[in-house]
C-alpha angles and dihedrals in degrees: 000000000000116000112251116227123222112278122227118283115267136182139170116261101247112258093004135096089233132109120214115209117195099226121139101288100019121253134215118210125200129175135197100016090162099193106203097031110148093018106089087145126045115271092007109166114259136159109269090238089064096050122096090253093048093048092048091047091054093048091049093047094051092044090052093047092048094044092238126144101179125079129185117195106203103206140299093062089160128039108220107084096213130049121334104272118227093248092057099048097085093043092049092046091050091049092059093038090055092051097047092039088059089057098257119150101223128201126178132203109198121241134192092275094052103088111150091006095115091056091055099044115124120240114279097032110111118218128205126190127244089272086078130210137278118218127167093342092308117117114206119193137140097245106231094100141020115289121223121295088241090058093047092051098041108036121101090180128032118208116194145162128187097091097083089211118210138168125217112222129202093231107115121235092242088060092055099270121137091206093233131044134189114256144180122242122212118186125190119203131203116235111278113258122236089250092053092050091047096052115117104241137158087239129034117258110263114257094196120127096200142017131203120201115199124221116244109273096212108083091213094061117116110241132213114243092223095181094054109036143021115267116270117266094260091056100045094089091068094046096046098041099039122002101043091065092066143038114275130200129187126224126188120228091263091057098260111154104223096180144251121334120235100252135074139072128331120289090263092072120120127327118232089015088070093056123102110265134169116262089248106058112243100015141039119256110290112273094005098105123208116348115260127205126225128181116234 
């Protein structure tokens, strides 16, 4: 097996459902934007932050603040699963026009909601299929289907969306709690064994040593309470084929480490890999301060 080199440093943008990757130039990654969510009928009332304009405005503002000019949208850019409905065409077009008009270099990996999206993409926006892309030992894909064999063999780190990860907290609603908050998931994997690599499979066994699952960017998205219930049927593929092989921890958007998630190998797995670590190896998320612990 070829030795995997160290991938570029990456860290969540504090308080945002965005991952910053220290490529040259730097890259912002967002997943599950779901333009059109909450507007199944024309002019349906929605919070501005969940509209195409509001979502683009937030992406542009963070990119400007971070000094980043590249944006990767990791699947489910639009919400309707089928064709692009007539009432969403202008909103979707304006979303991309706002991003590119602000000088962002935009790239899209297709998700399971993105039927017909490639045909309606404006000039200058690059589109990748659901098989994802491999760049500098990082494999980016949405997570609803198998990525390419090249990605599985060559990625040290997997970066995915699709799961809409959330964490249910004990704080009651009357005390200001929402009951469930968006979270990041970081999974650490043991090295694959010779027997795992030798298995005859339709797809090669993943060589990755870690995976990062992004929270849904759209604030209206429903989130899985991963500490309280099994993932919904449409999300089990990702957990069974990838995450359950390792040890997973959840982190809130402010960097709070809320603990290990209830799936994965037996307690004998690993050693230091099982320890609590920040999502960005070596340091807590920028601006988040020391990690805090909350019970679920």
